[in-house]
MOPAC internal coordinates of N, CA, C and O (Angstrom, degrees):
PM7 1SCF
backbone

  N    0.0000 0     0.00 0     0.00 0    0    0    0
  C    1.4491 1     0.00 0     0.00 0    1    0    0
  C    1.5231 1   107.92 1     0.00 0    2    1    0
  O    1.2310 1   118.36 1   -55.69 1    3    2    1
  N    1.3238 1   120.73 1   124.31 1    3    2    1
  C    1.4606 1   122.24 1   177.83 1    5    3    2
  C    1.4806 1   113.06 1   -67.05 1    6    5    3
  O    1.2310 1   121.16 1   -40.73 1    7    6    5
  N    1.3451 1   115.39 1   139.27 1    7    6    5
  C    1.4640 1   121.17 1   179.61 1    9    7    6
  C    1.5516 1   106.53 1  -123.25 1   10    9    7
  O    1.2310 1   122.63 1   -61.05 1   11   10    9
  N    1.3245 1   112.57 1   118.95 1   11   10    9
  C    1.4952 1   119.98 1   178.38 1   13   11   10
  C    1.4933 1   108.41 1  -105.49 1   14   13   11
  O    1.2310 1   119.63 1   -39.30 1   15   14   13
  N    1.3401 1   118.30 1   140.70 1   15   14   13
  C    1.4313 1   124.15 1   177.49 1   17   15   14
  C    1.4929 1   108.26 1  -145.73 1   18   17   15
  O    1.2310 1   122.52 1   -28.64 1   19   18   17
  N    1.3768 1   112.78 1   151.36 1   19   18   17
  C    1.4148 1   119.12 1   175.52 1   21   19   18
  C    1.5141 1   113.00 1   105.93 1   22   21   19
  O    1.2310 1   122.79 1    14.31 1   23   22   21
  N    1.3188 1   112.26 1  -165.69 1   23   22   21
  C    1.4752 1   119.20 1  -178.34 1   25   23   22
  C    1.5621 1   108.66 1   -83.12 1   26   25   23
  O    1.2310 1   119.90 1   -55.00 1   27   26   25
  N    1.3015 1   117.79 1   125.00 1   27   26   25
  C    1.4322 1   121.59 1   175.13 1   29   27   26
  C    1.4629 1   108.33 1   -96.22 1   30   29   27
  O    1.2310 1   121.84 1   -63.78 1   31   30   29
  N    1.4157 1   114.09 1   116.22 1   31   30   29
  C    1.4467 1   120.09 1  -178.22 1   33   31   30
  C    1.5246 1   106.06 1  -116.39 1   34   33   31
  O    1.2310 1   120.48 1   -59.57 1   35   34   33
  N    1.3052 1   116.68 1   120.43 1   35   34   33
  C    1.5012 1   119.98 1  -175.95 1   37   35   34
  C    1.5652 1   107.46 1   -87.56 1   38   37   35
  O    1.2310 1   123.51 1   -15.11 1   39   38   37
  N    1.3390 1   110.87 1   164.89 1   39   38   37
  C    1.4823 1   116.13 1   177.04 1   41   39   38
  C    1.5652 1   112.50 1   -59.70 1   42   41   39
  O    1.2310 1   121.28 1   141.85 1   43   42   41
  N    1.3023 1   115.16 1   -38.15 1   43   42   41
  C    1.5066 1   120.09 1   179.19 1   45   43   42
  C    1.5048 1   109.63 1   -61.77 1   46   45   43
  O    1.2310 1   119.96 1   137.39 1   47   46   45
  N    1.3489 1   117.68 1   -42.61 1   47   46   45
  C    1.4696 1   121.05 1   179.04 1   49   47   46
  C    1.4655 1   108.62 1   -61.25 1   50   49   47
  O    1.2310 1   120.88 1   129.78 1   51   50   49
  N    1.3305 1   115.92 1   -50.22 1   51   50   49
  C    1.5480 1   117.01 1  -177.12 1   53   51   50
  C    1.5124 1   110.70 1   -64.24 1   54   53   51
  O    1.2310 1   119.12 1   144.77 1   55   54   53
  N    1.3874 1   119.29 1   -35.23 1   55   54   53
  C    1.4442 1   120.83 1   179.38 1   57   55   54
  C    1.5746 1   109.86 1   -64.69 1   58   57   55
  O    1.2310 1   119.71 1   149.68 1   59   58   57
  N    1.3162 1   118.17 1   -30.32 1   59   58   57
  C    1.4853 1   119.99 1  -178.15 1   61   59   58
  C    1.5126 1   111.01 1   -81.14 1   62   61   59
  O    1.2310 1   120.74 1   170.55 1   63   62   61
  N    1.3382 1   116.18 1    -9.45 1   63   62   61
  C    1.4645 1   121.95 1  -179.09 1   65   63   62
  C    1.5251 1   107.77 1   -73.29 1   66   65   63
  O    1.2310 1   119.61 1   -47.78 1   67   66   65
  N    1.3082 1   118.36 1   132.22 1   67   66   65
  C    1.4806 1   122.58 1   179.37 1   69   67   66
  C    1.4969 1   111.43 1  -130.67 1   70   69   67
  O    1.2310 1   120.21 1   -37.09 1   71   70   69
  N    1.3397 1   117.21 1   142.91 1   71   70   69
  C    1.4670 1   122.17 1   173.65 1   73   71   70
  C    1.5017 1   107.03 1   -60.68 1   74   73   71
  O    1.2310 1   120.04 1   -44.88 1   75   74   73
  N    1.3039 1   117.53 1   135.12 1   75   74   73
  C    1.4845 1   122.36 1   176.00 1   77   75   74
  C    1.5352 1   110.19 1   101.60 1   78   77   75
  O    1.2310 1   118.84 1   170.15 1   79   78   77
  N    1.3372 1   119.82 1    -9.85 1   79   78   77
  C    1.4915 1   122.17 1   173.78 1   81   79   78
  C    1.5551 1   111.35 1   -59.86 1   82   81   79
  O    1.2310 1   120.59 1   -35.54 1   83   82   81
  N    1.2950 1   116.48 1   144.46 1   83   82   81
  C    1.4443 1   119.45 1   174.02 1   85   83   82
  C    1.5321 1   111.90 1   -75.93 1   86   85   83
  O    1.2310 1   120.64 1   -13.55 1   87   86   85
  N    1.3119 1   116.37 1   166.45 1   87   86   85
  C    1.4292 1   120.09 1   179.15 1   89   87   86
  C    1.5678 1   111.71 1   -62.67 1   90   89   87
  O    1.2310 1   120.50 1   142.32 1   91   90   89
  N    1.3148 1   116.65 1   -37.68 1   91   90   89
  C    1.4663 1   119.75 1   175.80 1   93   91   90
  C    1.5338 1   111.99 1   -63.01 1   94   93   91
  O    1.2310 1   119.67 1   138.32 1   95   94   93
  N    1.3019 1   118.23 1   -41.68 1   95   94   93
  C    1.4470 1   121.52 1   177.52 1   97   95   94
  C    1.5398 1   110.32 1   -62.25 1   98   97   95
  O    1.2310 1   120.37 1   137.44 1   99   98   97
  N    1.3028 1   116.90 1   -42.56 1   99   98   97
  C    1.4694 1   120.89 1  -177.85 1  101   99   98
  C    1.5172 1   109.36 1   -67.68 1  102  101   99
  O    1.2310 1   120.41 1   138.01 1  103  102  101
  N    1.3423 1   116.83 1   -41.99 1  103  102  101
  C    1.4711 1   122.37 1   178.55 1  105  103  102
  C    1.5404 1   109.83 1   -62.23 1  106  105  103
  O    1.2310 1   119.98 1   141.13 1  107  106  105
  N    1.3252 1   117.65 1   -38.87 1  107  106  105
  C    1.4353 1   120.73 1   178.34 1  109  107  106
  C    1.4998 1   110.39 1   -65.57 1  110  109  107
  O    1.2310 1   119.92 1   139.94 1  111  110  109
  N    1.3405 1   117.76 1   -40.06 1  111  110  109
  C    1.4585 1   123.63 1  -175.30 1  113  111  110
  C    1.5735 1   111.84 1   -78.09 1  114  113  111
  O    1.2310 1   119.20 1   134.93 1  115  114  113
  N    1.3040 1   119.12 1   -45.07 1  115  114  113
  C    1.4761 1   122.12 1  -173.33 1  117  115  114
  C    1.4574 1   112.54 1  -106.01 1  118  117  115
  O    1.2310 1   118.31 1   166.45 1  119  118  117
  N    1.3654 1   120.83 1   -13.55 1  119  118  117
  C    1.4350 1   123.47 1  -176.81 1  121  119  118
  C    1.5437 1   108.28 1    91.39 1  122  121  119
  O    1.2310 1   121.95 1     0.71 1  123  122  121
  N    1.3531 1   113.87 1  -179.29 1  123  122  121
  C    1.4691 1   121.03 1   178.56 1  125  123  122
  C    1.4735 1   109.74 1   -71.96 1  126  125  123
  O    1.2310 1   119.68 1   -46.67 1  127  126  125
  N    1.3407 1   118.22 1   133.33 1  127  126  125
  C    1.4875 1   119.18 1   179.67 1  129  127  126
  C    1.4628 1   110.84 1   -66.96 1  130  129  127
  O    1.2310 1   120.21 1   -30.50 1  131  130  129
  N    1.3767 1   117.20 1   149.50 1  131  130  129
  C    1.4514 1   121.67 1  -178.63 1  133  131  130
  C    1.5296 1   108.27 1   -68.55 1  134  133  131
  O    1.2310 1   119.31 1   142.05 1  135  134  133
  N    1.2916 1   118.92 1   -37.95 1  135  134  133
  C    1.4625 1   121.94 1  -175.79 1  137  135  134
  C    1.5700 1   108.59 1  -120.60 1  138  137  135
  O    1.2310 1   121.86 1   -53.00 1  139  138  137
  N    1.2883 1   114.04 1   127.00 1  139  138  137
  C    1.4842 1   120.65 1   170.35 1  141  139  138
  C    1.4889 1   109.45 1  -130.45 1  142  141  139
  O    1.2310 1   120.20 1   -38.30 1  143  142  141
  N    1.2960 1   117.23 1   141.70 1  143  142  141
  C    1.5228 1   121.77 1  -176.81 1  145  143  142
  C    1.5420 1   106.07 1  -117.50 1  146  145  143
  O    1.2310 1   121.56 1   -56.94 1  147  146  145
  N    1.3568 1   114.62 1   123.06 1  147  146  145
  C    1.4504 1   117.30 1   179.71 1  149  147  146
  C    1.5297 1   113.63 1   -66.00 1  150  149  147
  O    1.2310 1   120.93 1   161.70 1  151  150  149
  N    1.3080 1   115.82 1   -18.30 1  151  150  149
  C    1.4688 1   119.80 1   178.69 1  153  151  150
  C    1.5348 1   113.87 1   -85.60 1  154  153  151
  O    1.2310 1   122.37 1   158.85 1  155  154  153
  N    1.3651 1   113.06 1   -21.15 1  155  154  153
  C    1.4695 1   122.34 1  -179.52 1  157  155  154
  C    1.5110 1   108.38 1  -132.06 1  158  157  155
  O    1.2310 1   121.20 1  -111.65 1  159  158  157
  N    1.3407 1   115.30 1    68.35 1  159  158  157
  C    1.4691 1   120.03 1  -178.37 1  161  159  158
  C    1.5004 1   113.62 1   -66.71 1  162  161  159
  O    1.2310 1   120.20 1   167.18 1  163  162  161
  N    1.3368 1   117.22 1   -12.82 1  163  162  161
  C    1.4844 1   118.83 1  -179.77 1  165  163  162
  C    1.5468 1   111.54 1   -93.28 1  166  165  163
  O    1.2310 1   120.04 1  -166.67 1  167  166  165
  N    1.2856 1   117.54 1    13.33 1  167  166  165
  C    1.4103 1   123.43 1   179.01 1  169  167  166
  C    1.5663 1   109.22 1  -124.92 1  170  169  167
  O    1.2310 1   118.97 1   -56.14 1  171  170  169
  N    1.2955 1   119.58 1   123.86 1  171  170  169
  C    1.4782 1   122.64 1   175.59 1  173  171  170
  C    1.5167 1   109.42 1  -120.80 1  174  173  171
  O    1.2310 1   121.38 1   -45.05 1  175  174  173
  N    1.2895 1   114.96 1   134.95 1  175  174  173
  C    1.4563 1   120.92 1  -178.74 1  177  175  174
  C    1.5389 1   109.70 1  -118.30 1  178  177  175
  O    1.2310 1   122.91 1   -58.04 1  179  178  177
  N    1.3100 1   112.04 1   121.96 1  179  178  177
  C    1.4667 1   121.23 1   174.98 1  181  179  178
  C    1.5369 1   105.83 1  -106.39 1  182  181  179
  O    1.2310 1   120.00 1   -72.22 1  183  182  181
  N    1.2989 1   117.60 1   107.78 1  183  182  181
  C    1.4547 1   121.90 1  -176.54 1  185  183  182
  C    1.4976 1   110.94 1  -107.79 1  186  185  183
  O    1.2310 1   120.57 1   -43.26 1  187  186  185
  N    1.3130 1   116.52 1   136.74 1  187  186  185
  C    1.4560 1   123.44 1   177.85 1  189  187  186
  C    1.5340 1   109.23 1  -128.68 1  190  189  187
  O    1.2310 1   120.27 1   -46.55 1  191  190  189
  N    1.3576 1   117.08 1   133.45 1  191  190  189
  C    1.4023 1   120.76 1   178.75 1  193  191  190
  C    1.5353 1   110.93 1  -128.39 1  194  193  191
  O    1.2310 1   120.78 1   -31.61 1  195  194  193
  N    1.3019 1   116.11 1   148.39 1  195  194  193
  C    1.4656 1   122.66 1   179.14 1  197  195  194
  C    1.5170 1   109.17 1  -133.95 1  198  197  195
  O    1.2310 1   119.68 1   -55.30 1  199  198  197
  N    1.2850 1   118.21 1   124.70 1  199  198  197
  C    1.4859 1   121.66 1   178.15 1  201  199  198
  C    1.5753 1   105.09 1  -119.50 1  202  201  199
  O    1.2310 1   122.08 1   -59.58 1  203  202  201
  N    1.4253 1   113.61 1   120.42 1  203  202  201
  C    1.4205 1   118.64 1   176.95 1  205  203  202
  C    1.5485 1   109.07 1  -115.39 1  206  205  203
  O    1.2310 1   121.19 1   -69.56 1  207  206  205
  N    1.3286 1   115.32 1   110.44 1  207  206  205
  C    1.4268 1   121.51 1   177.27 1  209  207  206
  C    1.5355 1   112.74 1    52.72 1  210  209  207
  O    1.2310 1   121.01 1    57.98 1  211  210  209
  N    1.3314 1   115.67 1  -122.02 1  211  210  209
  C    1.4656 1   122.34 1  -174.59 1  213  211  210
  C    1.5426 1   109.35 1  -100.24 1  214  213  211
  O    1.2310 1   120.40 1  -175.91 1  215  214  213
  N    1.3125 1   116.84 1     4.09 1  215  214  213
  C    1.4642 1   118.68 1   179.38 1  217  215  214
  C    1.4988 1   110.36 1   -75.20 1  218  217  215
  O    1.2310 1   118.68 1   -21.41 1  219  218  217
  N    1.3518 1   120.12 1   158.59 1  219  218  217
  C    1.4435 1   120.39 1   178.82 1  221  219  218
  C    1.5267 1   112.62 1   -64.85 1  222  221  219
  O    1.2310 1   120.30 1   -30.29 1  223  222  221
  N    1.2954 1   117.02 1   149.71 1  223  222  221
  C    1.4270 1   120.65 1  -179.05 1  225  223  222
  C    1.5227 1   112.68 1   -68.29 1  226  225  223
  O    1.2310 1   120.69 1   -47.36 1  227  226  225
  N    1.3286 1   116.29 1   132.64 1  227  226  225
  C    1.4675 1   121.86 1   177.07 1  229  227  226
  C    1.5299 1   106.92 1   -88.01 1  230  229  227
  O    1.2310 1   119.47 1   -46.98 1  231  230  229
  N    1.3363 1   118.62 1   133.02 1  231  230  229
  C    1.4265 1   119.72 1   178.60 1  233  231  230
  C    1.5550 1   105.57 1  -124.33 1  234  233  231
  O    1.2310 1   119.73 1   -50.43 1  235  234  233
  N    1.2957 1   118.13 1   129.57 1  235  234  233
  C    1.4534 1   121.10 1  -178.46 1  237  235  234
  C    1.5313 1   109.12 1  -131.17 1  238  237  235
  O    1.2310 1   122.27 1   -82.29 1  239  238  237
  N    1.4055 1   113.26 1    97.71 1  239  238  237
  C    1.4504 1   117.69 1  -178.10 1  241  239  238
  C    1.5549 1   111.74 1   -85.58 1  242  241  239
  O    1.2310 1   122.46 1   -32.45 1  243  242  241
  N    1.3297 1   112.89 1   147.55 1  243  242  241
  C    1.4622 1   118.69 1   171.42 1  245  243  242
  C    1.5190 1   106.78 1  -130.17 1  246  245  243
  O    1.2310 1   119.56 1   -60.89 1  247  246  245
  N    1.3366 1   118.44 1   119.11 1  247  246  245
  C    1.4545 1   120.47 1  -175.28 1  249  247  246
  C    1.5345 1   107.45 1  -117.36 1  250  249  247
  O    1.2310 1   122.05 1   -44.23 1  251  250  249
  N    1.3947 1   113.69 1   135.77 1  251  250  249
  C    1.4235 1   119.56 1   179.88 1  253  251  250
  C    1.5687 1   105.94 1  -116.13 1  254  253  251
  O    1.2310 1   120.36 1   -40.61 1  255  254  253
  N    1.3389 1   116.92 1   139.39 1  255  254  253
  C    1.4240 1   121.47 1   179.68 1  257  255  254
  C    1.5316 1   109.11 1  -117.33 1  258  257  255
  O    1.2310 1   120.08 1   -44.89 1  259  258  257
  N    1.2818 1   117.45 1   135.11 1  259  258  257
  C    1.4833 1   125.03 1  -178.48 1  261  259  258
  C    1.5400 1   110.18 1  -118.84 1  262  261  259
  O    1.2310 1   121.64 1   -27.82 1  263  262  261
  N    1.3188 1   114.46 1   152.18 1  263  262  261
  C    1.4663 1   118.59 1   173.75 1  265  263  262
  C    1.5081 1   104.72 1  -144.89 1  266  265  263
  O    1.2310 1   120.48 1   -55.84 1  267  266  265
  N    1.3286 1   116.69 1   124.16 1  267  266  265
  C    1.4994 1   122.95 1  -175.07 1  269  267  266
  C    1.4958 1   113.10 1    52.84 1  270  269  267
  O    1.2310 1   121.18 1  -132.97 1  271  270  269
  N    1.3456 1   115.36 1    47.03 1  271  270  269
  C    1.4612 1   125.07 1   177.91 1  273  271  270
  C    1.5744 1   113.72 1    62.50 1  274  273  271
  O    1.2310 1   120.58 1  -155.85 1  275  274  273
  N    1.2988 1   116.49 1    24.15 1  275  274  273
  C    1.5064 1   121.25 1   177.42 1  277  275  274
  C    1.5167 1   107.59 1  -128.30 1  278  277  275
  O    1.2310 1   121.02 1   -41.80 1  279  278  277
  N    1.3035 1   115.66 1   138.20 1  279  278  277
  C    1.4762 1   123.01 1   175.57 1  281  279  278
  C    1.5288 1   111.48 1   -66.15 1  282  281  279
  O    1.2310 1   120.19 1   -55.91 1  283  282  281
  N    1.3405 1   117.24 1   124.09 1  283  282  281
  C    1.4556 1   120.20 1  -177.24 1  285  283  282
  C    1.5314 1   112.19 1  -115.40 1  286  285  283
  O    1.2310 1   120.48 1   156.66 1  287  286  285
  N    1.3530 1   116.69 1   -23.34 1  287  286  285
  C    1.4831 1   118.58 1  -176.00 1  289  287  286
  C    1.5418 1   110.65 1  -155.21 1  290  289  287
  O    1.2310 1   121.57 1   -35.25 1  291  290  289
  N    1.3028 1   114.60 1   144.75 1  291  290  289
  C    1.4623 1   123.51 1   173.94 1  293  291  290
  C    1.4788 1   109.44 1  -122.34 1  294  293  291
  O    1.2310 1   120.80 1   -48.48 1  295  294  293
  N    1.3334 1   116.07 1   131.52 1  295  294  293
  C    1.4856 1   119.01 1  -177.25 1  297  295  294
  C    1.5076 1   109.35 1  -139.36 1  298  297  295
  O    1.2310 1   119.59 1   -39.62 1  299  298  297
  N    1.3076 1   118.39 1   140.38 1  299  298  297
  C    1.4296 1   122.13 1   175.42 1  301  299  298
  C    1.4954 1   117.01 1   120.22 1  302  301  299
  O    1.2310 1   119.38 1    19.71 1  303  302  301
  N    1.2633 1   118.79 1  -160.29 1  303  302  301
  C    1.4568 1   126.71 1  -176.17 1  305  303  302
  C    1.5155 1   111.81 1  -107.68 1  306  305  303
  O    1.2310 1   121.06 1   -22.61 1  307  306  305
  N    1.3082 1   115.57 1   157.39 1  307  306  305
  C    1.4476 1   122.79 1   174.95 1  309  307  306
  C    1.5025 1   107.48 1   -98.16 1  310  309  307
  O    1.2310 1   119.50 1   -58.26 1  311  310  309
  N    1.3067 1   118.56 1   121.74 1  311  310  309
  C    1.4724 1   119.97 1   176.31 1  313  311  310
  C    1.5763 1   110.47 1   -68.05 1  314  313  311
  O    1.2310 1   121.46 1   -23.07 1  315  314  313
  N    1.3299 1   114.81 1   156.93 1  315  314  313
  C    1.4951 1   117.07 1  -174.07 1  317  315  314
  C    1.5436 1   111.34 1   -64.24 1  318  317  315
  O    1.2310 1   121.89 1   -24.82 1  319  318  317
  N    1.3202 1   113.99 1   155.18 1  319  318  317
  C    1.4611 1   120.00 1   178.71 1  321  319  318
  C    1.5654 1   110.74 1   -78.50 1  322  321  319
  O    1.2310 1   118.94 1   -60.48 1  323  322  321
  N    1.3568 1   119.62 1   119.52 1  323  322  321
  C    1.4200 1   117.59 1  -178.37 1  325  323  322
  C    1.5165 1   114.90 1   -64.55 1  326  325  323
  O    1.2310 1   119.05 1   158.03 1  327  326  325
  N    1.2742 1   119.42 1   -21.97 1  327  326  325
  C    1.4519 1   125.91 1   178.25 1  329  327  326
  C    1.5400 1   111.60 1   -70.67 1  330  329  327
  O    1.2310 1   121.01 1   158.95 1  331  330  329
  N    1.3152 1   115.68 1   -21.05 1  331  330  329
  C    1.4616 1   118.33 1  -177.25 1  333  331  330
  C    1.5700 1   109.55 1  -101.45 1  334  333  331
  O    1.2310 1   119.64 1  -169.57 1  335  334  333
  N    1.2509 1   118.30 1    10.43 1  335  334  333
  C    1.4698 1   122.18 1   178.89 1  337  335  334
  C    1.5167 1   109.46 1    84.30 1  338  337  335
  O    1.2310 1   120.85 1     7.79 1  339  338  337
  N    1.3115 1   115.98 1  -172.21 1  339  338  337
  C    1.4213 1   122.37 1  -176.54 1  341  339  338
  C    1.5606 1   107.08 1   -94.81 1  342  341  339
  O    1.2310 1   119.91 1   -57.59 1  343  342  341
  N    1.2859 1   117.78 1   122.41 1  343  342  341
  C    1.4959 1   117.28 1  -179.46 1  345  343  342
  C    1.4988 1   110.81 1   -65.73 1  346  345  343
  O    1.2310 1   121.36 1   -34.96 1  347  346  345
  N    1.3845 1   115.00 1   145.04 1  347  346  345
  C    1.4153 1   118.43 1  -179.09 1  349  347  346
  C    1.5259 1   115.38 1    81.74 1  350  349  347
  O    1.2310 1   120.50 1   177.28 1  351  350  349
  N    1.3223 1   116.65 1    -2.72 1  351  350  349
  C    1.4552 1   120.08 1   178.65 1  353  351  350
  C    1.5464 1   109.19 1  -104.80 1  354  353  351
  O    1.2310 1   120.99 1   -87.58 1  355  354  353
  N    1.2859 1   115.72 1    92.42 1  355  354  353
  C    1.4151 1   121.37 1  -178.59 1  357  355  354
  C    1.5135 1   112.40 1   -98.00 1  358  357  355
  O    1.2310 1   120.76 1   175.36 1  359  358  357
  N    1.3062 1   116.16 1    -4.64 1  359  358  357
  C    1.4347 1   123.49 1  -177.44 1  361  359  358
  C    1.4603 1   113.69 1   -72.77 1  362  361  359
  O    1.2310 1   118.48 1   -40.25 1  363  362  361
  N    1.3220 1   120.51 1   139.75 1  363  362  361
  C    1.4421 1   118.54 1   178.40 1  365  363  362
  C    1.5221 1   111.81 1   -72.74 1  366  365  363
  O    1.2310 1   120.62 1   -17.54 1  367  366  365
  N    1.3484 1   116.43 1   162.46 1  367  366  365
  C    1.4258 1   120.52 1  -179.71 1  369  367  366
  C    1.5082 1   108.51 1   -71.31 1  370  369  367
  O    1.2310 1   119.44 1   -42.18 1  371  370  369
  N    1.3090 1   118.68 1   137.82 1  371  370  369
  C    1.4597 1   123.91 1   179.60 1  373  371  370
  C    1.5214 1   105.76 1  -102.61 1  374  373  371
  O    1.2310 1   121.82 1   -52.78 1  375  374  373
  N    1.3472 1   114.12 1   127.22 1  375  374  373
  C    1.4777 1   119.49 1   176.51 1  377  375  374
  C    1.5517 1   106.89 1  -100.75 1  378  377  375
  O    1.2310 1   122.83 1   -54.41 1  379  378  377
  N    1.3451 1   112.19 1   125.59 1  379  378  377
  C    1.4682 1   119.71 1  -179.35 1  381  379  378
  C    1.4975 1   106.28 1  -101.49 1  382  381  379
  O    1.2310 1   119.55 1   -54.11 1  383  382  381
  N    1.3185 1   118.47 1   125.89 1  383  382  381
  C    1.4534 1   120.07 1   177.66 1  385  383  382
  C    1.5127 1   109.62 1   -95.77 1  386  385  383
  O    1.2310 1   119.46 1   -57.85 1  387  386  385
  N    1.2937 1   118.64 1   122.15 1  387  386  385
  C    1.4518 1   124.76 1  -174.14 1  389  387  386
  C    1.5396 1   103.64 1  -101.08 1  390  389  387
  O    1.2310 1   120.52 1   -50.05 1  391  390  389
  N    1.3092 1   116.61 1   129.95 1  391  390  389
  C    1.4601 1   120.42 1   177.72 1  393  391  390
  C    1.5607 1   111.05 1   -68.81 1  394  393  391
  O    1.2310 1   122.35 1   -27.81 1  395  394  393
  N    1.3143 1   113.10 1   152.19 1  395  394  393
  C    1.5550 1   117.80 1   177.48 1  397  395  394
  C    1.4753 1   109.17 1   -57.67 1  398  397  395
  O    1.2310 1   121.63 1   -23.55 1  399  398  397
  N    1.2683 1   114.49 1   156.45 1  399  398  397
  C    1.4957 1   123.90 1   179.01 1  401  399  398
  C    1.5212 1   108.11 1   -64.05 1  402  401  399
  O    1.2310 1   123.10 1   -51.61 1  403  402  401
  N    1.3884 1   111.66 1   128.39 1  403  402  401
  C    1.4372 1   117.47 1   175.37 1  405  403  402
  C    1.5169 1   109.19 1  -121.50 1  406  405  403
  O    1.2310 1   120.43 1   -61.51 1  407  406  405
  N    1.2856 1   116.79 1   118.49 1  407  406  405
  C    1.4472 1   119.96 1  -175.71 1  409  407  406
  C    1.4875 1   111.10 1   -73.60 1  410  409  407
  O    1.2310 1   121.31 1   -55.60 1  411  410  409
  N    1.3346 1   115.10 1   124.40 1  411  410  409
  C    1.4379 1   121.62 1   177.73 1  413  411  410
  C    1.5224 1   109.99 1  -120.15 1  414  413  411
  O    1.2310 1   121.40 1   -41.17 1  415  414  413
  N    1.3051 1   114.93 1   138.83 1  415  414  413
  C    1.4710 1   119.55 1   178.44 1  417  415  414
  C    1.5486 1   107.34 1   -83.89 1  418  417  415
  O    1.2310 1   122.41 1   -39.06 1  419  418  417
  N    1.2889 1   112.99 1   140.94 1  419  418  417
  C    1.4735 1   116.92 1   174.54 1  421  419  418
  C    1.5344 1   112.96 1   -76.02 1  422  421  419
  O    1.2310 1   121.42 1    -0.83 1  423  422  421
  N    1.3098 1   114.89 1   179.17 1  423  422  421
  C    1.4793 1   120.76 1  -176.18 1  425  423  422
  C    1.5289 1   110.59 1   -66.47 1  426  425  423
  O    1.2310 1   120.38 1   143.69 1  427  426  425
  N    1.2992 1   116.88 1   -36.31 1  427  426  425
  C    1.5070 1   119.43 1  -179.99 1  429  427  426
  C    1.5123 1   111.11 1   -67.16 1  430  429  427
  O    1.2310 1   119.60 1   135.08 1  431  430  429
  N    1.3548 1   118.37 1   -44.92 1  431  430  429
  C    1.3932 1   123.61 1   178.96 1  433  431  430
  C    1.5681 1   109.78 1   -64.36 1  434  433  431
  O    1.2310 1   118.39 1   137.16 1  435  434  433
  N    1.2845 1   120.67 1   -42.84 1  435  434  433
  C    1.3743 1   125.21 1   177.36 1  437  435  434
  C    1.5723 1   110.34 1   -61.38 1  438  437  435
  O    1.2310 1   120.38 1   135.89 1  439  438  437
  N    1.3128 1   116.89 1   -44.11 1  439  438  437
  C    1.5010 1   121.17 1   179.93 1  441  439  438
  C    1.4952 1   108.61 1   -64.44 1  442  441  439
  O    1.2310 1   119.18 1   134.44 1  443  442  441
  N    1.2875 1   119.17 1   -45.56 1  443  442  441
  C    1.5028 1   121.31 1   178.88 1  445  443  442
  C    1.5318 1   111.60 1   -61.05 1  446  445  443
  O    1.2310 1   121.91 1   143.57 1  447  446  445
  N    1.3883 1   113.95 1   -36.43 1  447  446  445
  C    1.4549 1   117.30 1   178.37 1  449  447  446
  C    1.5225 1   110.24 1   -65.91 1  450  449  447
  O    1.2310 1   119.50 1   142.27 1  451  450  449
  N    1.3153 1   118.56 1   -37.73 1  451  450  449
  C    1.4857 1   121.47 1  -177.96 1  453  451  450
  C    1.5196 1   109.31 1   -64.36 1  454  453  451
  O    1.2310 1   119.68 1   139.77 1  455  454  453
  N    1.3193 1   118.22 1   -40.23 1  455  454  453
  C    1.4998 1   119.59 1  -176.47 1  457  455  454
  C    1.5524 1   110.30 1   -90.59 1  458  457  455
  O    1.2310 1   120.64 1  -176.16 1  459  458  457
  N    1.3468 1   116.38 1     3.84 1  459  458  457
  C    1.4791 1   118.86 1   172.01 1  461  459  458
  C    1.5588 1   114.05 1    88.44 1  462  461  459
  O    1.2310 1   120.04 1  -163.30 1  463  462  461
  N    1.3247 1   117.53 1    16.70 1  463  462  461
  C    1.4267 1   122.05 1  -179.35 1  465  463  462
  C    1.5600 1   111.46 1  -116.49 1  466  465  463
  O    1.2310 1   120.82 1  -122.11 1  467  466  465
  N    1.3162 1   116.04 1    57.89 1  467  466  465
  C    1.4365 1   120.33 1  -174.25 1  469  467  466
  C    1.5362 1   107.82 1   -66.81 1  470  469  467
  O    1.2310 1   120.33 1   -41.91 1  471  470  469
  N    1.3216 1   116.97 1   138.09 1  471  470  469
  C    1.5027 1   121.28 1   179.49 1  473  471  470
  C    1.4912 1   109.88 1   -71.56 1  474  473  471
  O    1.2310 1   122.80 1   -24.82 1  475  474  473
  N    1.3337 1   112.24 1   155.18 1  475  474  473
  C    1.4956 1   117.69 1   177.29 1  477  475  474
  C    1.5139 1   111.53 1   -81.08 1  478  477  475
  O    1.2310 1   118.18 1   -31.68 1  479  478  477
  N    1.3001 1   121.06 1   148.32 1  479  478  477
  C    1.4333 1   123.11 1   177.75 1  481  479  478
  C    1.4570 1   112.26 1   -84.27 1  482  481  479
  O    1.2310 1   120.10 1   180.00 1  483  482  481

């Protein structure tokens, strides 16, 4: 089962990003960054990870750099768009049918029943 974590940044969100935007505008557009560093407040890291089964974890960082509260540089990868599904997943959804609950008595309850000391419900 694929496991996605981190900031999901769509292509539309990245296309709306413009050099010169303020930190507040970027936060409104992309959300709060996953990683912020108090020593480097002009760098925001939006990290996205995807783990598929036993395959190695994919990590796609997106780093934004600010100067005087204005966006000056964008570096990194764009995470996949969640509305377009998971890339590389061409397999159909598998539906697992779970049988109805069947109450089973444990070994202690069965033993007590054999000797005539059945527990109360």
